[in-house]
C-alpha positions in Angstrom: 0.0 0.0 0.0 1.3 3.4 -0.9 0.3 6.6 0.8 1.5 8.9 -2.0 -1.2 10.9 -3.8 -0.7 13.4 -6.6 -2.3 16.8 -6.2 -6.0 16.9 -7.0 -7.0 18.9 -10.0 -9.5 17.0 -12.0 -13.3 17.3 -12.0 -14.8 14.5 -10.0 -16.6 11.7 -11.9 -20.1 10.6 -11.0 -18.8 7.6 -9.0 -16.4 10.0 -7.3 -19.3 12.3 -6.4 -21.2 9.3 -4.9 -18.1 8.3 -2.9 -17.9 11.9 -1.7 -21.5 11.8 -0.6 -20.9 8.6 1.4 -17.8 10.2 2.9 -19.9 13.2 3.9 -22.2 11.0 6.0 -19.2 9.3 7.6 -17.6 12.6 8.4 -20.8 14.0 9.9 -21.2 11.0 12.2 -17.5 11.5 13.2 -17.9 15.2 13.8 -21.1 14.6 15.9 -19.1 12.0 18.0 -16.2 14.5 18.4 -18.7 17.2 19.6 -20.1 14.8 22.1 -16.6 14.0 23.3 -15.7 17.6 23.8 -18.9 18.3 25.7 -18.3 15.2 27.9 -15.0 16.7 28.8 -16.5 20.1 29.7 -15.2 21.9 26.6 -17.4 24.1 24.3 -17.0 22.9 20.7 -17.9 25.1 17.8 -18.3 23.2 14.4 -16.7 25.1 11.6 -18.4 25.5 8.2 -17.8 22.7 5.6 -14.5 22.8 3.8 -12.9 25.0 6.6 -9.2 24.9 5.9 -7.2 23.0 8.5 -9.7 22.0 11.1 -13.3 21.0 11.7 -14.0 22.1 15.3 -12.7 24.9 17.5 -13.2 24.0 21.1 -12.4 25.9 24.3 -12.2 24.8 27.9 -13.0 26.8 31.1 -9.5 28.3 31.2 -9.9 29.6 27.6 -7.5 27.0 26.2 -8.3 26.3 22.6 -8.2 23.1 20.6 -8.2 23.1 16.8 -9.6 19.7 16.0 -9.4 17.9 12.6 -11.9 15.1 12.6 -11.4 12.0 10.4 -14.1 9.4 10.2 -13.8 5.8 9.1 -16.6 3.4 8.2 -14.5 0.5 9.4 -11.7 -0.1 11.9 -8.6 2.1 11.8 -5.9 -0.2 10.4 -3.0 -0.5 8.0 -5.5 -1.3 5.3 -7.8 1.7 6.3 -5.5 4.6 7.0 -6.4 8.2 7.9 -5.3 10.8 5.3 -4.3 14.3 6.0 -4.3 17.1 3.4 -1.5 19.5 2.8 -3.6 22.3 4.2 -4.4 20.4 7.4 -0.7 19.6 7.8 0.4 23.2 7.3 -2.3 24.4 9.7 -1.2 21.8 12.3 2.4 23.0 12.1 1.4 26.5 13.1 -0.8 25.5 16.0 1.5 23.0 17.7 -0.1 21.5 20.9 -3.4 23.2 20.3 -3.9 21.1 17.1 -5.6 17.8 17.6 -6.5 14.9 15.3 -9.6 13.0 16.2 -10.0 9.7 14.4 -13.5 8.1 14.8 -13.7 4.6 13.6 -16.7 2.3 12.8 -19.0 5.2 12.2 -21.6 2.9 10.6 -21.9 0.9 13.8 -22.6 3.2 16.9 -22.0 0.3 19.3 -18.4 -0.1 17.9 -17.6 3.6 17.4 -14.4 4.6 19.0 -12.7 8.0 19.1 -8.9 8.4 19.2 -7.7 11.9 20.3 -4.1 12.7 19.2 -2.4 15.9 20.3 -0.1 17.7 17.9 0.1 14.9 15.3 2.0 17.0 12.8 4.9 18.2 15.0 5.2 14.9 16.8 6.5 13.3 13.5 10.3 13.3 13.3 10.8 10.9 10.5 9.0 10.1 7.2 9.0 6.8 5.3 9.1 6.9 1.5 7.7 3.7 0.1 7.7 2.6 -3.6 4.8 4.9 -4.4 7.3 7.7 -4.5 8.9 6.2 -7.7 6.3 8.0 -9.8 7.7 11.4 -8.6 11.4 10.5 -9.1 13.6 12.4 -11.5 16.1 9.9 -12.7 18.2 11.6 -15.3 21.9 11.0 -16.0 23.3 13.4 -18.6 19.9 14.0 -20.0 18.9 10.4 -20.3 15.8 9.3 -18.4 16.6 6.2 -16.4 13.2 5.9 -14.7 12.1 2.4 -14.1 9.5 1.3 -16.6 9.3 -2.4 -16.6 5.6 -2.5 -17.5 4.6 -4.2 -14.3 2.2 -2.8 -11.7 3.2 -3.4 -8.1 
């Protein structure tokens, strides 16, 4: 599995729009769960408008401490085969907010009895290494004296 994705720029297809609609339901369930979590912990969450850049919820505790929360919902269990993806905008925003930036992963949104929330503080600045798997090959510039030496063996991996 590769976690390398080229920048988005194409118009979504009909199947892509259907997928986005399903994703919207999953995300709404996840945001609702995150709001409940914040309220259970005596914070005051404010849900941001859709497509807010960098975070989904702004929450404040009694001392005025803010949490900028990015919520990710998953239909199934969070696993290697079902990863959480972060956009470049979310990553940039998280870098600027440090410990005030939180990632909430809500798994099993389709099954309320199995839903679980994982709250991760400062996920962006906690990272100190990156792994580059084979998916990065598509972005490689392999030129020697103007000759392209990119691997093209015709096989998909």
